[in-house]
C-alpha positions in Angstrom: -21.1 31.2 -18.1 -23.5 28.1 -17.5 -20.9 24.6 -16.7 -21.8 22.8 -19.3 -21.2 25.6 -21.5 -17.9 25.6 -20.8 -15.2 23.6 -22.9 -13.4 20.7 -20.7 -10.4 22.6 -20.4 -12.4 25.3 -18.6 -13.2 22.9 -16.0 -9.7 21.8 -14.1 -9.8 24.1 -11.8 -13.8 23.3 -10.4 -12.8 19.7 -10.6 -9.4 20.0 -8.6 -11.5 22.0 -5.9 -13.9 19.4 -5.8 -11.6 16.8 -5.2 -10.6 18.7 -2.5 -13.9 19.7 -0.8 -16.2 17.2 -1.4 -13.9 13.9 -2.1 -11.1 14.8 0.8 -8.0 14.2 -1.9 -4.6 15.1 -0.7 -2.4 17.6 -2.5 -0.3 15.1 -4.0 -3.7 13.3 -5.3 -4.7 16.7 -6.6 -1.5 17.4 -8.4 -1.0 14.1 -10.2 -4.5 14.6 -11.3 -3.9 18.0 -12.6 -0.3 16.3 -14.6 -2.5 13.4 -15.6 -4.9 15.9 -17.5 -2.3 18.5 -18.6 -1.2 15.4 -20.8 -4.9 15.0 -22.5 -5.8 18.9 -22.8 -2.2 19.2 -24.7 -3.8 16.4 -26.6 -7.0 18.0 -27.4 -5.2 21.4 -28.7 -2.9 19.0 -30.8 -5.9 17.6 -32.4 -7.8 20.9 -32.2 -10.4 19.6 -29.7 -9.3 22.3 -26.9 -12.9 24.0 -27.4 -14.8 20.7 -27.0 -17.2 20.6 -24.5 -18.4 18.2 -21.9 -21.3 16.4 -23.7 -19.3 16.5 -27.4 -16.9 14.2 -26.0 -17.1 10.5 -27.4 -16.3 6.7 -27.0 -14.0 7.4 -30.4 -12.0 10.5 -28.9 -10.9 8.2 -26.1 -9.9 5.4 -28.4 -7.5 7.9 -30.0 -6.1 9.1 -27.0 -5.4 5.7 -25.7 -3.6 5.5 -29.0 -2.0 8.3 -28.7 -0.5 7.4 -25.2 0.2 3.7 -26.3 2.4 5.2 -29.2 3.8 8.2 -27.3 7.7 8.4 -27.4 9.3 11.4 -24.9 10.8 13.7 -27.3 14.9 14.0 -25.5 14.5 10.1 -24.4 12.8 8.2 -26.9 11.1 5.9 -24.2 7.5 5.2 -24.2 4.9 5.1 -21.8 5.1 1.8 -19.5 1.1 0.3 -19.5 1.1 1.2 -15.9 1.8 4.8 -17.0 -0.3 4.6 -19.1 -3.2 3.7 -16.8 -2.6 6.8 -14.4 -3.5 8.5 -17.1 -6.7 7.2 -18.1 -7.9 7.0 -14.2 -7.3 10.7 -14.0 -9.5 11.0 -17.0 -11.9 8.8 -15.1 -12.4 10.9 -12.2 -12.6 13.8 -14.4 -15.7 12.1 -15.9 -16.8 11.3 -12.5 -16.9 15.0 -11.6 -19.6 15.9 -14.3 -22.1 12.9 -13.3 -21.5 14.1 -9.8 -22.2 17.9 -11.0 -25.1 16.6 -13.3 -23.3 18.4 -16.1 -24.1 16.2 -19.5 -20.5 14.2 -20.3 -19.3 10.6 -21.6 -20.0 8.2 -18.6 -16.7 7.6 -16.8 -17.5 4.0 -17.4 -16.7 4.8 -20.6 -12.8 4.7 -19.9 -11.9 1.3 -19.3 -8.4 -0.2 -18.2 -6.7 -3.0 -18.9 -6.9 -6.0 -17.5 -4.2 -7.1 -15.1 -0.8 -8.5 -16.2 -1.3 -11.9 -15.4 2.6 -12.3 -15.0 2.6 -10.3 -11.9 4.4 -12.8 -9.4 2.7 -13.9 -6.9 3.0 -12.2 -3.6 6.1 -13.8 -1.5 5.9 -14.6 2.3 6.8 -16.6 4.8 5.7 -19.5 6.5 5.2 -20.0 10.2 8.4 -22.7 10.4 10.6 -19.9 8.7 9.3 -17.2 10.8 10.1 -18.6 14.0 13.6 -19.3 12.7 13.9 -15.7 11.9 12.6 -14.5 14.8 14.9 -16.6 17.2 18.2 -16.1 14.9 18.0 -13.0 17.2 19.0 -14.1 20.3 18.8 -11.1 23.1 22.8 -11.5 23.9 23.1 -7.7 24.0 21.0 -4.3 23.7 21.6 -4.9 20.3 20.1 -8.3 19.9 17.4 -7.2 21.7 16.0 -4.3 20.3 16.5 -6.3 16.6 14.2 -9.2 18.4 11.6 -6.3 19.3 11.8 -5.1 16.2 10.9 -8.5 13.9 8.3 -9.1 16.2 6.9 -6.1 16.3 6.6 -6.3 12.2 5.0 -9.8 12.2 3.1 -9.1 15.1 1.1 -5.9 13.5 1.8 -6.2 9.9 3.1 -2.5 10.1 5.0 -0.7 6.8 8.4 -0.4 7.4 8.1 3.5 7.4 5.1 3.5 10.6 7.7 1.2 12.6 10.8 3.7 12.1 7.9 6.9 13.0 7.0 4.9 16.3 8.1 6.7 19.6 8.8 5.6 23.4 6.1 8.0 24.5 3.3 5.7 22.7 4.2 3.0 24.9 4.6 4.4 28.6 1.2 2.9 29.7 2.4 -1.1 28.6 3.8 -2.4 31.7 1.0 -4.1 33.1 -0.6 -5.1 29.8 -0.7 -8.6 28.1 -1.5 -7.0 24.4 -1.7 -3.4 23.4 -3.4 -1.4 20.4 -2.2 1.3 18.8 -3.5 4.3 16.5 -0.7 5.1 13.3 -1.1 7.1 10.6 -0.4 4.9 7.7 0.0 5.5 3.9 -1.5 8.5 2.5 -2.2 9.7 5.8 -4.9 7.7 6.4 -5.2 6.5 10.5 -5.3 2.9 11.9 -5.5 0.7 14.6 -2.1 -1.6 14.4 -1.8 -4.6 17.7 0.9 -5.9 19.4 0.2 -9.6 20.5 1.4 -10.3 23.8 4.5 -12.1 22.9 5.4 -8.8 21.1 4.8 -6.6 23.8 6.9 -8.5 25.7 9.8 -7.9 23.8 9.3 -4.3 23.6 9.3 -4.4 27.2 12.3 -6.1 28.0 13.9 -3.8 25.1 12.7 -0.7 26.8 13.8 -1.7 30.3 17.4 -1.9 29.0 17.3 1.4 27.6 18.8 3.6 29.8 18.5 6.9 27.1 15.6 9.5 27.3 15.4 9.5 22.8 12.2 10.0 21.4 12.4 7.6 19.2 11.3 3.9 20.2 14.0 2.1 17.9 17.6 3.4 18.0 21.0 3.0 16.9 22.5 3.6 20.4 25.8 3.3 18.7 25.6 6.5 16.9 27.5 9.4 17.6 26.4 12.0 20.1 24.6 14.8 18.4 23.4 12.7 16.0 19.7 11.6 15.4 19.4 7.8 16.8 16.1 7.1 15.3 16.9 3.9 13.1 16.4 4.6 9.5 14.1 2.5 7.3 17.2 1.3 5.6 18.7 0.1 8.2 15.9 -2.4 9.2 15.3 -3.0 5.7 19.7 -4.2 6.6 18.7 -5.8 9.6 15.9 -8.0 8.6 18.4 -8.9 5.3 21.1 -10.1 8.4 18.9 -12.6 10.5 17.7 -13.8 7.1 20.9 -14.8 6.2 21.8 -16.1 9.8 18.7 -18.4 10.1 18.6 -20.1 6.6 14.9 -18.6 5.1 15.1 -17.2 1.8 16.6 -14.2 1.0 14.0 -12.3 -0.9 13.2 -11.6 3.2 12.4 -8.1 3.5 9.8 -6.1 6.2 7.3 -6.0 3.9 7.8 -9.8 3.6 6.9 -9.8 7.1 3.8 -7.8 6.3 2.6 -10.1 3.7 3.5 -13.3 5.9 1.2 -11.3 8.9 -1.5 -11.2 6.4 -1.0 -14.7 4.7 -1.1 -16.4 8.3 -4.4 -14.1 9.4 -6.1 -15.6 6.2 -5.2 -19.2 7.0 -6.7 -18.8 10.0 -9.9 -18.0 8.4 -10.1 -13.9 8.4 -11.6 -13.0 5.7 -10.5 -10.3 3.2 -12.2 -7.5 4.3 -11.1 -7.3 7.9 -7.6 -8.0 6.9 -7.6 -4.7 4.5 -8.7 -3.0 7.9 -6.1 -4.3 9.4 -3.3 -3.7 6.7 -4.3 -0.2 6.2 -5.6 -0.6 2.4 -7.8 2.2 1.2 -9.2 -0.3 -1.5 -10.2 -4.0 -1.4 -8.3 -4.2 -4.7 -4.9 -4.2 -2.7 -6.0 -6.8 -0.6 -7.0 -9.3 -3.1 -3.0 -10.2 -3.9 -4.1 -12.7 -0.9 -6.4 -14.7 -2.2 -3.6 -16.9 -3.8 -3.7 -18.0 0.1 -7.9 -18.0 0.1 -7.9 -20.3 -3.0 -5.7 -22.5 -2.1 -7.2 -23.2 1.5 -10.5 -23.7 -0.3 -9.5 -25.9 -2.7 -7.7 -28.3 0.2 -11.2 -28.4 2.4 -13.0 -29.0 -1.3 -10.6 -32.0 -2.0 -10.5 -33.3 1.7 -14.5 -32.9 2.6 -16.7 -33.2 -0.3 -18.6 -35.9 -0.6 -18.2 -36.5 -4.0 -15.3 -38.1 -3.8 -17.3 -41.4 -1.8 -20.3 -41.5 -4.8 -20.1 -44.9 -7.5 -18.5 -43.9 -10.8 
C-alpha cells in the first residue's frame, strides 16, 4: 500500500522505526511517543476518524483534540491533565507530523500544532553568589577523612557543574593520572546517555588529590562511605550527597534551598557573569537544547542592564 494511502493510525510502526534509525532517539523516548500518540489514536477512534488519511487531517481536528486534552478527566480518579502533560501529547503529535514531512507524505505541517506559552509564574532559578559559595566550601574543614571527602565533593560540584547522578557515577580509575596535573578534563555520560567533557579546576583537583592520597582502600567508586558495613556497596548515593550539601549549607549559614543542583546553577551563573555566552554554557552543562539553558538569561539580562546604566552616554546629554 502506498504510504499516503495508509490511515494515520497505521503509520505508528514506521514512525517509531524512523525515530530509531534516522533520529537516533532512545528506547524510552520512543515508548513515550508511542504512549502519547495512543491517546491521539484513541481520540480519533472516539470521533470515528480512525481511517483518516494523513492529508485529511485539518487544523479543526487539532483544535478539537486540544479541547479534548484540556477537558479530559481520568476515569477512576477524575483528575485532569496538567498543562505540562498536555504539552507532551502535543509534542509527540508534532514529531509524528514532522515524520510525514521527512518522508514527503502530504499532511498537516507540524507547525500547526502550537504549544502554549510558558507559565510566567515559574520561579527564577536559585543560585549562590561567590561569597555564599566560599562559605559553603570552607564549612567542610578537612579535620578528618570524612570532611576531606566532603570538601572534595563540594569543590567538584562547583568546578564542573556535574549533575548529582554524574558525580555519584565517578570512579577512582578515571583519576589515575592526575598526580602532576594542575587541571583536568574528563568525559562523562550525561542525561539521556549524552557524552560531554567536564573540567576540574586546579583548586578542585587539589582537593580530590588530597582525598585520594588519604584513601587506604581499593574500592572502585571515587566517593565512598568508608563507614559502611563490610560487604555493602560503599558508593555514595544521590540522597546521601543531597543530605551532605544540606548539612554544610546549615553550618555555613547560607540559604537552606541549597542542593547539589543549586551548585550546578551557581556554576553556570558564575560563568555567565564572567561573560561566557549561552551556547558555551549549553555545552558545559550538557543541555541538548539551548531552550533549557535559557533559564539563566536572568543573569545575562541583569548584567547587560547594569552595563547600559554605567556606560550608555545618553545620561550625559542635556535635557
